[in-house]
N, C-alpha and C positions, 0 to 999 in steps of 0.2 A: 429626361436625357433626350430624347430627341431633339423635342424642343430646343434645349438648352444648346446641344450642337451646332443645332440653324442658326439660331442667334448668335451666336460667339462666332461662326463660320463668317455671317454677314458683314460682322463688326469688324471681324479680321478683314477682309476685302476694302470696306472702306470703313476707316477709322470717322470719317466726318459725319455719319450716321449718327444721330440721336437716339435715344428711346423712343420720344413721341412720334418719329417719324416710323418704327415699325408699328408703334399701334395704330398710326393713321393706316399703315398699309393692310394691316389684319382686319381694322375696321371696316376698309374697303371691302375686301374678299368675302369679309361676313356679310354684310349687306347683298353683296351682290348674290350668294348663295343662298339667304334666306328671301330673297326677290324672286329668285329661279321658281321655288317649291310655292309662292306665297300670291306674286302677282294673277298668275292665269287663273286664279278658283275663279268659276263662275263668270268669265269673259270670254269674248270673242279672240280666238287665237290672232287674227290684227292689231286688236288693239292689245292684248297681252305683249305682243313683239314689238310692237312702239314703246310701251311703259320701260319694256324692258329692255331697249334700245336707249333709251334716255336715262336710266338707272345708271347703264354699263359707259356710256359716256360720261355723263357729268354726274357721278354716283348720287353724293351727297346731297346736290339743286334737286336731282332726280328725284329722288326719296321724296325729298320735301315737297316737291309739285305733286308727288302721287298721294301724298296722305291731304292735301287741299285739294287735289281735286279728283283723283283717281280713286278712292276710299269710297265702295256702298256704305258703309258703316255710319257715317254721319246723319244721315239721312233717316235713323230709323223710328223717328217719332211721327214723320210723313208718311212712313211707310206702314206705320199700322194705322193711323187716320184713313188713307186708305183704302186698306184692305177692313177695318170695320165699316166701312162706309157701303165696301162693294155688297160686303156681305148681307147689310142690311137692303140695298137694292135688291138683293136676288132675293129675300124673304118676302120683300112687298110683294115682288112681282113674280112669285114662284107659280102663280096659277094663270100667269098673263102667257099664251102663247109665244114663239118667237113673233110671228110675222101675224097682223091683225086677222080677224076672220073675215075671210071674202076677199082678201087681197089674193092676187093673180102672179106667181113669179115662178121664173125658170127653175131647173134645182143650179142653175149657177150661181143666182142671186142667192138663193135659200142657204146654199152653203156659207159664204158671204156672213149672212146676218145671222147665221147659226156660230161664223166663226167670232164675229164681234161680241155678240150676246156673252158665249164663254171667258173671254178676256177682259172684258168690265162689264159685264152682268145687266149691261143694257139692251131690251129686246126693241126692234124695227117698231116703227109706231108711223100714223100718219102726218102730215104737212101740208102745207100750203104755201106755196112761193108766192110772195106778194108782189115784188121786185126786185131783181138784180141790179144792184149799181155797181157800173164800173167807172162812172168820171168821180175824180175823188171828191172835190168839194162839197158835190149834189148830195154825195153818199153821207155826209156830216150835216148837212141842211137836211137829210129824210130822217137819219137817227134823233137831231135836235125836234123835227116835228112830231117825232111818236112820242118823244120823252113830253111835248105838250099835249098829248092827250090823257097823260098818266091819272091813274086816280088814286090808288092804292102804292104802288110802290116802283123804284126804278132801278136795277143789279146792274152794275155796269164794272166790267172786268179786261182790262185792257195792257198790253205788256208794256206800251209806250206811251206816255201821257204826258201833254207839254201844252201851257193854255198859252196861246198865240193868236194873232188876227185874225188865222184861220178855222180854229176851234173855238173860238171866244162862243160862235152864237150856237154850240153843244152847249158851256159851261151855262151860259145866261136861261137856258131851258131848264138845264137842272135845276139853276138860283128859283126861275119860276115855279117848278114843281115842289119844291119845298116851301115855299113862302103859299102853294096849295093846301099843304099838311099830305104833301107825298114824302115818305120814305125814301130816300134816298141813300144807297149804298154804292163805294168806288173802290176799286180793288188796284192796282194798278203796279208791276215790277220795280223793286229798288232800285237795282243795277242798271237795268234797262231805260230807266227815265234821268237817272242821276246824273248823265252828261248833258242834259238839255237845257238853254237858258232857262230861267224861272225857277228850276225844280227845286232851290232850296226855300223858296216862299209858295210850293204851289200847296204845301200844307194848309197854312195860315190863310190861302186864299179859300181853300174848300171850308176851312171851318167858318170863316166869316158868310160862307150862303148855308149853313148848316147841315152840310153833306158829311155822312157818316164815311170816314175811309180810312184804309188799311196799305199798306206796304205789303207789296207778297215779296216771300223770300227775303226779308231784310238781314242785311250784313252789318251790323250793329257791334263790334267784341266789347267793347267797352260798354255795353249797356248787356252783356252773355248774350245778345243774340248772334248767335254765327253758326253759318251751314255754308256747305261746300260754294267758294264763288263763283264757279261757272256753270252753279246752274240760274235756269230761269224757268219762271211764267209767263209762256209764250203766247197765251189763247186771248181773242178778242172777240165777246162777247157784248151785249146788250141786249135786257128782258125788262119790257114795260107790262106790269099787272099778270105777269103767268100768260098774257096770251100774243104780245108780238116780242119776237125775237131779231137781232142782227148777230150774223158770225161769218167769219171769212178773215181777208188777210189786214187788212188796214188797221194802222198805230191812230191814236187821237192825236196827230201834230199834224204840221204843214207839210205839205206834197215835199218842199225841198229838206226837211227833217232840220232848217232852223241852219245850214250850213252855209257860210257868206258863199265859199267855193262852187256850192252848187246853185246857189242862188244867179250868180255870173254866168255859169254855163248852162242854166238853163234847166239843171238835172231834175228830175222829180219823179216819185215812185208810181207805178200803175197797180193798183189793187180792186179787187173787188169785194162786195159785201152781198148776202143774202138777207133781205128782209122777208121772215118768216112768220108763218103761225100755223094754230091747229097744236094737237098734240103733243107734237117734236120738240113745243115753246117749253113744255114742263120736263121734258129731260135735259135741255140747256140749262135751266133755271139750276136742279140737281148739280150740275157741276158746280156752279156758283156756291151754291149752299155749304159744297163739301171744302172749297177754297176758303169761304168766307172763316168758316167755322176753324180752320186749319190757324188760320190769321189771326183771327180773335176770340176763338174758343168760344163764339156766340151760335147758338143753332137758329135754324130760322123755320120758320112757319111762312114758305113762299108767297103761297095764297091767303089772304084775309078771307075770314069764315062767309063775309056778305058776297064777298066773288065769286068765291068757287060754287054759293048755292045760287048765284043768278047764272053761272055758266052752266049749270047740272039742269035749271028749269027753265034752259034754250033750247027749243026745240030747232030752232037755225046754228046752231053753235057750230065751228068750224070743225071737222073731222078730219081735214086732212085732203088731198087732189092723189099727194106723191106717196109712195113709201120712203121714209127717212128714218134713219138711225144716225144716232149722236156715237162717236168715237173716241172717249177721252185716252192722254196719253200723258206718260211723262215717270218718273225716275218712283212712285209709288205704285207704278203697274211692272214688274219685273218682267213681263211677258211681252216686250214692245208690241200694244195693239197694231201703232199706225203702220209698222212696219210690215208685219204681218198681213195686214190688210194690202199696201201696197203692192207685197210679193202676189198674195193670192190672187189681185187684180192681174197683173201681167202674166200668170199662169193659165189662170181661167180663158183670158183674151183668143180669138180666134180670128175676126177680121181687121179690128183697128186697134190702137192703142195711142191716144195721145196723155202727155205728159205738158205740165205747165209746170215747173220750178225755180226759182231765183238761186237757190243753190243744191245742184243735183250731185252731192258725193254719195252713194251709194255705197252699203256695203256689201260683201258677197252673196249674200242670197239673193237682193234686189237687183245688181247688177246682172248675176246670172237668168233671171227670171225673164229682164228686161233683152237682154240678147239673146235669150233662147228663142222668145217671142220673135226674133225678127229670125233670126232664122229657121223658124217654124212658118215664116210667110207672113206672116201677121203686119199689117201697115204700122210700124213705130213711129209717132214722132215725138220728141224733144223740141220744148221750148223755152228757151235762157234768154237774160239779157248779152248782151255784143259785149259789155263790159258791168262787170261785178261793181259795187258799192265797196266790197272789202277784197284786196287785194291777194291777201294769201288764201281765202276762200275761192275766190277766183280763177284762182292758179291750180288750186285740187281741183276744184270741178274739171279745169282742161283738162288734166292728165288721164281722165278719163273718155275723151272725146275719140279718139286715134280708134280703140278698141268697140265703141257703139258705131263709129262710121262701118268699123271691118264687118261688123255682124247686120249689116243695113238699116241701123238707126238714122232716119232723119232730122237732122239738129237744125233746128230755124233761129235766129242770133234775133231779140227784138235791139231795135236801133239805139244806140247811146244818142243822147243824153238821159234818156229814158232809164230806169230801173224796174222790170219786170218782176215785179213782187207777188203777183197772183200764185197761190198752190190748188193745182186741181188737177186729177186723174179721170180720163173718161175710156172705158174700155168695150167695146163694139156695140155703142148705142143703147148699151143694157144696165150699166152702174156708174155713177157717177160718185167721186168723192174732190171736197173742198173743203178748205178752212185755215188753219194759221200751221199746218205742218209743214216745212219744209222737204224735201226727199234728200236728207242728210244724217250723218251718223247724228251730229247735237238733237237733231227735230226728234230720232227715234229715239234715244236713251236719257238726254240730261236737258230736254227742254219739258214744259208743259204744256201739252198740246192740246185743241180741241179742230176734231176732222168731222164732218158731215157727209153720211153716205146715203145715196138715192140713187132709185130705180127708175127704168124708163117711165119718162113724164116730161110734165113742163119744165121743172126742174134741171133734168138732162139737156131738153134741150136749149134753154137759156146758158147751159155750159159751152154747149157745144158752139151755140152761136159766137160766144166770145171770144173762143180758141181762133174759129174762122178767123175772126178779126183781129186776132194777132198775126195770123199767116198773112195776112195780104201787108201788112206793118214788115214783116220779117227779109231778113236776107238767110236762105237754106247756106249753109254750109257744105262745103264740099271736101272729098278726100285729098285733091289735088291742093287744093288751097292750104289744108291743114298739113299735108306731108311737109311743105314746101315751109315750114316753118325754121328758124335758126333754131341751130344744137343746145344753145345756151337757154332759151326758154322752155323746152323739153326737158333738161337739167331742173330748172325753175319748180314747175309744174310737178314734178317727180317728188321731188323734197315736198312740197305741200302738200301732196298727196301722206307721204307718212306722217306729217304733224295731224291730220284731220284723223288719226285714229286714236289718237291720244284722251280714252273717253275712260 
């Protein structure tokens, strides 16, 4: 009765209103009411508020975007695979200590190792840094040279892959490995690589070499292969025979990313890749094995029996100079391992904290940890690009600068036209992390990432040397300089900051 009276009242006020308009209005309010109790479930308040704002401002478009990119339920299969893999790793390593026997570490370092193992099932182990490659083309050449030494297998997993003049040396090395009877497997992200020249023919060229390859997170609804379109496998790793591995931030593409404008402006990406040996390589290979199984359904025996026997019989085998731990993360890990690691490092820092990230868009916990460290008197340095390669991301990142500067964080901008793409952090010269993970909300929750943590030793010293090199080349941003920006730039920064929470 009440509903009929209200309907007649509305129609009497405006005879032009049709029944479908009332239905649309009712549907609009129904969506908003449902969204209020549904969207915040298992979601950070900032992310929930951003999604609710989108749904309230553009109701039907907003709810469609939420179904495509905001719902966590589309990835149930991948969650299950990762959970089973973690359980297997825990069972296999249940008798292994968190830290190798005989290793000497501080209570703070031990706490971080314990945290990482609880979240990812991987203990710390030994590893040796053979080289830290910071020159782009030389890094690719080093990976190609390592592939030329392969005897059994080569596993490659890289976010963006393009066969161009710069990367040709690597693909030719993979082809020579196949000709020697080496098993070569390659994973690359479907959407991440799709927009670059030659992507349509890349599979055929790999087939011609005899390489086994799969695209990660394929988006092919016409073949019933669908997933959230905003997810990416952002990892970068190469493993040779279970003995040598490369991990870091570099994609397998020319440093200009094959963009004509970049070449004209001499714009190029700056990255690092760590060449490692020792037991840590097995942990890196286990990450590849899970991702290969996820895409192909094939289980891998990563180390051939003959190779394993040779390793065990070799009294001179590499047991690792430094303490290392691999920290995989992504949608398969509901506890956001890299975010908790970064935040814990900031909280543990007592003297200094050095952060290098191309996209520094922290959530509330990381922002509070970094600024609190600065307020405690810790010397905090943040290294970013003077101008990011992504305008919206650049704006969102800039929205945090004033809060950071006020807290005492020193911000160093690596000069344009370079894009500082390296991702690393060092705390108190006691613990360092490097790898593929940015310090942004996408890397915390949406991207599959791979991070290497290491404690005091040769690897940490080498990473410190890289940061020192960046500092010499960078311009330090001051409060007066940032305060003098026009109002409309601050407005755009704040709008971009809001969109960064849509996850």
